[in-house]
C-alpha positions as CSV (number, residue, x, y, z in Angstrom):
1,X,3.6,7.7,-27.9
2,X,2.9,4.3,-26.4
3,X,2.4,4.1,-22.7
4,X,5.5,1.9,-22.2
5,X,7.7,4.5,-23.9
6,X,6.1,7.3,-22.0
7,X,6.8,5.5,-18.6
8,X,10.3,4.6,-19.6
9,X,11.1,8.1,-20.7
10,X,9.7,9.6,-17.5
11,X,11.9,7.1,-15.5
12,X,15.0,8.0,-17.6
13,X,14.4,11.8,-16.9
14,X,13.8,11.2,-13.2
15,X,16.8,8.9,-12.7
16,X,19.2,11.1,-14.6
17,X,18.2,14.1,-12.4
18,X,18.0,12.2,-9.2
19,X,20.5,13.6,-6.6
20,X,19.4,11.8,-3.5
21,X,21.0,8.4,-4.0
22,X,23.2,9.0,-1.0
23,X,20.3,9.0,1.5
24,X,20.6,6.3,4.1
25,X,18.5,3.2,3.6
26,X,16.6,3.5,6.9
27,X,13.8,6.0,6.7
28,X,14.8,9.3,8.2
29,X,11.5,10.0,10.0
30,X,11.5,6.4,11.4
31,X,8.0,5.4,10.5
32,X,6.1,3.3,8.0
33,X,2.6,3.7,6.4
34,X,0.3,1.1,5.0
35,X,-2.2,2.6,2.6
36,X,-4.3,1.7,-0.4
37,X,-2.9,1.5,-3.9
38,X,-5.8,3.8,-5.1
39,X,-4.4,5.9,-7.9
40,X,-6.1,9.0,-6.5
41,X,-3.8,8.9,-3.4
42,X,-0.3,10.4,-3.6
43,X,1.2,9.3,-0.3
44,X,4.0,11.9,-0.5
45,X,1.4,14.7,-0.8
46,X,-1.1,13.1,1.6
47,X,1.4,12.6,4.4
48,X,4.0,15.4,3.7
49,X,6.8,13.1,2.7
50,X,10.1,13.6,0.9
51,X,12.4,10.9,-0.4
52,X,14.0,9.0,2.5
53,X,11.3,10.0,5.0
54,X,9.3,6.8,5.5
55,X,8.5,3.4,4.2
56,X,5.2,3.4,2.2
57,X,3.5,0.1,1.7
58,X,0.6,0.0,-0.7
59,X,-1.9,-2.7,-1.6
60,X,-5.5,-3.0,-2.5
61,X,-7.5,-1.8,0.5
62,X,-4.4,-0.8,2.5
63,X,-4.6,-4.1,4.4
64,X,-2.1,-5.6,6.7
65,X,-1.7,-8.6,4.4
66,X,1.0,-11.2,4.8
67,X,3.2,-9.4,2.4
68,X,2.6,-6.0,4.1
69,X,3.5,-7.6,7.5
70,X,6.7,-9.0,6.0
71,X,7.6,-5.5,4.8
72,X,6.8,-4.1,8.2
73,X,8.9,-6.6,10.0
74,X,11.9,-5.7,7.8
75,X,11.1,-2.0,8.2
76,X,11.0,-2.2,12.0
77,X,13.5,-4.9,12.9
78,X,16.2,-4.3,10.2
79,X,15.7,-0.7,9.3
80,X,14.7,0.9,12.6
81,X,11.2,2.3,12.1
82,X,9.5,3.0,15.3
83,X,6.0,3.9,14.4
84,X,3.3,2.5,12.0
85,X,0.3,4.3,10.4
86,X,-2.5,2.5,8.7
87,X,-4.4,4.9,6.5
88,X,-7.7,4.0,4.9
89,X,-9.8,6.3,2.7
90,X,-13.3,7.0,1.5
91,X,-14.7,5.4,-1.7
92,X,-12.2,2.5,-1.7
93,X,-12.6,0.2,-4.6
94,X,-12.3,-2.8,-2.3
95,X,-15.8,-2.0,-1.1
96,X,-17.3,-2.5,-4.5
97,X,-17.2,-6.3,-4.5
98,X,-17.2,-9.3,-2.1
99,X,-14.6,-12.0,-1.6
100,X,-16.9,-14.5,-3.2
101,X,-17.4,-12.3,-6.3
102,X,-13.6,-11.9,-6.6
103,X,-13.0,-15.6,-6.2
104,X,-15.7,-16.4,-8.8
105,X,-14.1,-14.0,-11.3
106,X,-10.7,-15.6,-10.8
107,X,-12.3,-19.1,-11.2
108,X,-14.1,-18.0,-14.4
109,X,-11.0,-16.4,-15.9
110,X,-8.6,-19.1,-14.9
111,X,-11.0,-21.7,-16.3
112,X,-10.0,-23.9,-13.3
113,X,-10.7,-24.1,-9.7
114,X,-7.2,-23.8,-8.4
115,X,-5.9,-21.9,-5.4
116,X,-8.6,-19.2,-5.5
117,X,-10.0,-20.1,-2.1
118,X,-7.5,-17.6,-0.4
119,X,-7.5,-15.0,-3.1
120,X,-8.9,-11.5,-2.5
121,X,-8.9,-11.6,1.3
122,X,-10.9,-8.8,2.7
123,X,-11.8,-9.0,6.4
124,X,-15.5,-8.3,7.0
125,X,-14.7,-6.0,9.9
126,X,-12.5,-3.7,7.8
127,X,-15.1,-3.7,5.0
128,X,-17.8,-2.7,7.4
129,X,-15.8,0.1,9.0
130,X,-14.0,1.5,5.9
131,X,-17.0,3.6,4.8
132,X,-16.7,5.7,7.9
133,X,-13.2,6.9,7.1
134,X,-12.5,10.3,5.5
135,X,-9.7,10.8,3.0
136,X,-6.8,9.1,4.6
137,X,-8.7,9.1,7.9
138,X,-9.0,6.1,10.1
139,X,-5.3,6.4,10.9
140,X,-4.1,4.2,13.6
141,X,-0.6,4.4,15.0
142,X,1.4,1.8,16.9
143,X,4.7,2.5,18.6
144,X,7.2,-0.3,18.8
145,X,5.3,-2.6,16.5
146,X,6.5,-6.2,16.2
């Protein structure tokens, strides 16, 4: 079976059995988590979550990027979350390359020098400290985030 059909079939089975569509839109436990998109991390298992508990925002490196911040503003100001957790992890793939290497890769693949100067942002301070974190360690919490 092709991957596309496998994924669509799994979604069909899950959506036809889904019984929690009446959960309220705001997360019941009133918090949000920013974490890495690493496929080895299952946020529900890692943080003891059920559907409707929390907003989970994932991106490469678990960074508070512009888009993550946009989601957090909506989560807090419009949907009532009161606490934020940022969870890093060990062996993060974002530690395997530099910004310059990523930009060069994009330039080479795009065959042009367009808009890659801001691609792959990875703050040096996060990169230097990420190796200290255990699995989903390095958690920071902020109450009443903006």
